[in-house]
C-alpha positions in Angstrom: 149.1 104.8 137.7 148.0 108.4 136.6 144.6 108.6 135.7 143.0 110.9 133.7 141.1 114.2 135.3 137.2 114.5 134.9 138.2 117.1 132.6 140.3 114.7 130.5 137.1 112.5 130.6 134.7 115.2 129.9 136.2 116.3 126.7 136.8 112.4 125.4 133.0 111.9 125.6 132.4 115.2 123.9 135.0 114.4 121.4 137.2 117.0 121.9 140.3 115.9 122.3 142.8 115.3 119.4 143.7 111.8 118.0 146.8 111.2 119.9 144.6 111.8 123.5 141.8 110.0 122.5 143.7 107.0 122.0 145.8 107.2 125.1 142.9 107.6 127.3 141.2 105.1 125.6 144.4 102.4 126.2 144.3 103.6 130.1 140.1 102.7 129.9 141.4 99.2 129.0 143.2 98.7 131.9 141.4 100.7 134.9 138.0 99.7 135.7 137.9 102.7 138.0 138.1 105.0 135.2 135.7 103.6 133.4 132.8 103.5 136.2 133.6 107.3 136.3 132.2 107.9 132.9 129.1 106.6 134.3 128.7 110.0 136.2 129.6 112.6 133.6 126.4 114.5 132.4 123.6 112.7 130.8 122.7 115.2 128.6 125.9 113.7 126.9 124.9 109.9 126.9 123.0 109.7 123.6 124.8 111.4 121.7 128.5 111.5 122.1 129.0 108.1 124.0 128.3 105.4 121.1 132.2 106.3 120.1 132.9 104.0 123.6 131.2 100.8 121.3 135.5 100.0 121.4 137.5 97.3 123.0 138.5 99.6 125.5 134.5 99.8 126.9 133.4 97.3 129.2 130.8 95.5 126.9 127.7 96.2 129.6 129.2 99.7 130.0 128.7 100.5 125.8 125.4 99.0 125.9 124.0 100.9 128.8 125.2 104.1 126.9 124.7 103.1 123.4 120.8 101.4 123.2 117.3 102.5 124.5 116.7 102.1 127.7 114.2 99.5 128.5 111.8 98.5 131.6 113.8 98.2 135.0 114.0 94.7 136.2 114.9 93.6 139.6 118.7 92.8 140.3 119.6 96.1 137.2 121.9 98.7 138.5 120.5 101.7 136.9 121.3 105.6 137.0 118.5 107.6 138.0 118.8 111.2 137.2 115.6 114.1 137.6 116.6 118.0 137.2 119.9 118.2 139.2 120.2 115.2 141.2 121.3 111.9 140.1 122.7 108.7 141.5 123.3 104.5 141.1 120.1 102.6 142.1 119.7 98.6 142.7 116.4 97.7 141.5 114.6 95.3 144.4 110.9 95.4 142.9 108.6 97.0 140.6 105.2 97.8 141.1 103.0 99.9 138.3 105.0 103.4 138.0 106.8 102.9 141.1 110.1 100.9 141.7 111.9 100.1 144.8 115.1 100.8 144.8 119.0 100.4 147.0 121.2 103.4 146.2 125.0 102.5 145.2 128.3 104.5 145.0 131.1 102.7 142.7 133.8 103.5 145.6 133.5 101.6 148.8 133.0 104.5 151.4 131.2 102.3 154.5 133.1 101.5 157.7 130.2 99.7 159.6 127.1 97.8 158.3 124.8 99.8 156.7 126.0 98.8 153.1 126.4 95.7 151.2 129.4 94.9 149.0 128.9 94.3 145.6 132.2 92.8 144.0 134.1 93.8 140.5 133.1 90.0 139.4 129.3 90.2 140.4 128.9 94.0 139.1 127.9 94.8 135.7 130.6 97.6 135.8 133.7 95.3 136.8 133.8 97.4 139.7 132.9 97.1 143.1 129.5 98.9 143.8 128.5 99.3 147.9 124.7 99.2 147.8 123.7 101.0 151.4 120.6 99.0 152.4 119.5 101.5 154.9 118.5 103.8 152.1 115.7 101.5 150.3 113.2 103.8 148.9 110.5 103.5 146.6 111.5 106.6 143.6 108.7 107.0 140.3 109.9 105.1 137.0 110.1 108.4 135.6 113.7 109.2 137.1 115.1 105.8 135.3 117.8 107.6 133.1 120.1 104.5 131.7 120.8 100.7 132.7 124.1 98.8 132.9 123.1 95.6 133.6 122.3 93.0 136.0 124.2 92.0 139.1 125.2 88.5 139.8 122.0 86.2 141.2 124.0 85.9 144.5 124.4 89.6 145.1 120.9 90.2 144.5 119.9 87.8 147.2 122.6 89.3 149.6 120.8 92.6 148.8 117.7 91.5 149.3 117.6 90.2 152.7 119.6 93.0 154.1 116.5 95.1 152.7 114.5 93.4 153.9 115.4 93.2 157.2 113.0 95.1 159.4 114.9 97.5 161.1 118.3 97.6 158.9 121.0 98.2 161.2 123.1 101.8 160.8 126.0 102.5 162.8 126.6 106.2 164.1 130.0 105.5 161.8 127.9 105.3 158.7 125.4 107.8 159.5 128.4 110.7 160.2 129.8 110.0 157.2 129.3 112.8 154.5 128.5 110.6 151.1 126.1 109.0 153.2 124.1 112.1 154.2 124.4 113.5 150.8 123.1 110.2 149.5 120.3 110.0 151.7 119.6 113.6 150.1 119.7 113.0 146.6 117.7 109.7 146.9 115.1 111.8 149.0 114.1 114.4 146.2 114.3 111.3 143.4 111.7 109.7 145.4 109.3 113.1 145.2 110.4 114.1 141.9 107.2 114.7 140.1 106.1 116.2 136.6 102.7 117.2 137.2 101.0 119.2 139.3 99.4 118.2 142.4 96.1 119.2 141.4 95.6 119.1 137.8 92.2 119.6 137.3 90.7 122.4 135.3 89.5 124.8 138.2 86.4 125.8 136.1 83.7 123.4 134.7 83.4 125.8 131.5 79.9 123.7 130.2 78.1 123.7 133.7 79.2 128.0 133.6 78.1 128.6 130.5 74.6 127.0 131.2 74.5 128.8 134.4 74.8 132.3 132.6 72.6 130.8 129.4 75.6 131.2 126.7 75.5 128.6 124.0 77.8 126.2 122.1 76.6 128.4 119.0 77.8 131.8 120.6 81.0 130.2 122.2 81.9 129.0 118.4 80.9 132.2 116.9 82.7 134.5 119.8 85.8 132.3 119.8 86.0 131.7 116.2 86.1 128.1 117.0 84.1 125.4 115.5 81.2 123.8 118.3 83.3 120.3 118.1 86.7 122.6 119.4 84.2 124.5 121.9 83.4 120.4 123.3 86.6 120.0 123.4 87.2 122.8 126.4 84.5 121.7 127.9 86.0 118.2 128.4 89.5 119.8 129.6 91.1 118.0 126.0 92.2 121.9 124.7 93.9 124.6 127.0 92.6 127.5 125.9 94.8 130.2 124.3 95.5 133.6 126.2 92.8 135.2 123.3 90.8 132.5 123.9 90.9 132.9 127.8 90.3 136.6 127.9 87.4 136.3 125.3 85.8 133.1 127.7 86.7 135.6 131.0 84.6 137.9 129.2 81.6 136.2 127.9 81.4 134.1 130.9 82.1 136.6 133.5 84.9 134.6 135.0 88.2 135.6 136.5 90.8 135.0 133.9 93.3 133.5 136.7 91.0 130.1 136.9 92.1 129.5 133.4 95.5 129.0 134.4 96.0 125.5 135.6 96.3 122.7 133.3 94.0 120.2 132.0 94.1 116.8 133.7 96.0 114.2 132.8 95.1 110.3 133.1 97.4 108.3 135.0 97.5 105.8 132.3 98.9 108.6 130.3 101.0 109.6 132.9 102.6 106.4 133.6 103.2 106.0 129.7 105.3 109.0 129.2 107.3 108.4 132.0 108.7 104.9 130.3 112.7 105.4 130.3 113.0 104.5 126.6 110.4 108.0 125.8 113.7 110.1 127.9 116.6 110.6 125.2 113.3 112.1 122.9 112.0 114.1 125.5 115.2 115.6 126.7 115.8 116.4 123.3 112.6 118.4 122.6 113.5 120.1 126.5 116.9 121.6 124.8 115.2 122.6 120.9 112.7 124.4 123.3 114.6 125.7 126.1 112.5 124.2 128.9 112.9 121.4 131.4 112.4 118.0 131.1 109.0 118.3 133.4 108.1 121.0 130.9 108.6 119.2 128.4 106.3 116.1 129.6 103.8 118.4 130.2 104.2 119.9 126.8 103.5 116.3 125.3 100.3 115.5 127.6 99.0 118.7 126.4 99.3 117.5 122.7 97.9 113.6 123.0 94.8 115.2 124.9 92.9 116.2 122.2 94.4 113.6 119.7 93.0 110.9 121.7 89.9 112.0 122.4 89.9 112.5 118.2 90.5 108.9 117.7 89.0 107.2 120.4 86.2 108.9 121.8 84.5 107.8 125.0 83.1 104.3 124.0 85.9 102.9 121.8 88.2 101.8 124.9 91.4 103.2 126.6 93.9 105.2 124.2 97.1 103.3 123.3 99.3 105.9 124.5 102.4 104.0 123.4 101.4 104.5 119.9 100.1 107.9 120.2 103.5 108.9 121.8 105.6 107.3 119.4 103.9 109.4 116.7 104.0 112.8 118.5 107.9 112.2 119.1 108.7 110.7 115.8 107.2 114.1 114.4 110.3 115.5 116.2 112.6 114.1 114.2 
């Protein structure tokens, strides 16, 4: 059987083929599970906009649903694509704990010759092709790297995988360790495990209120000097508003502070960060990143900076915690 090239599949995904070539690839996909699985490795930026055309008899139902439906929450037994910046990998979910998920990375073409992997047959795989899960690479990753779900593996296959991943010392043969694909997969999963979009030190490095009191500058004086309302100055004090470059210059002069101390972002509450990381928001955030020409990480930080003053105005300090899901939905809905 002659398979379409990667370029053919990419052009199929991007709708760049004529009708005859498109129909030929659809007929091939109907008979070839391997090429259907290869579609899962196409550029994720195309998934949310171009792949709904694959909802056709030639596309496996689980694969079509994975491409066209908003991503939900990861659950044990599901096969997902993880993606962050330039790294991507398939992974099976073992356990979910708050904002972290324990996973086993997987490949769609078996490569192991030793004992480090668990083979999940085509019948037990949501991709309808065999999947090999590398139990020796089990790790925790942040929920923010989850991108597309392809459905669940069979329960017995999941049980075998959980037993293998639960071993205190999973067996890794020297043959497995020498496989280039294994080494590459281990490196990719390691980077995904460390993926972050918030800074390690996100707290505002200067206490504006304390500094103003220290040098004897009142809120009224700052309000007049900055051209802001007193409530806006209070928002700056609380870290709920980030000063503009012009405001930084004024604050640095009036408070006698090095302007470099204003360069860091305000503190991002942990529950807000976890809410922004939910997989369902990723298509909207990636669209925003594309529109502004920034990375997805920067788009998440941008959204967080927008939400802080909104949350402060709508909840205050005595009305409970903000409903981040609602606020995120409203903010991203304004983008459409």
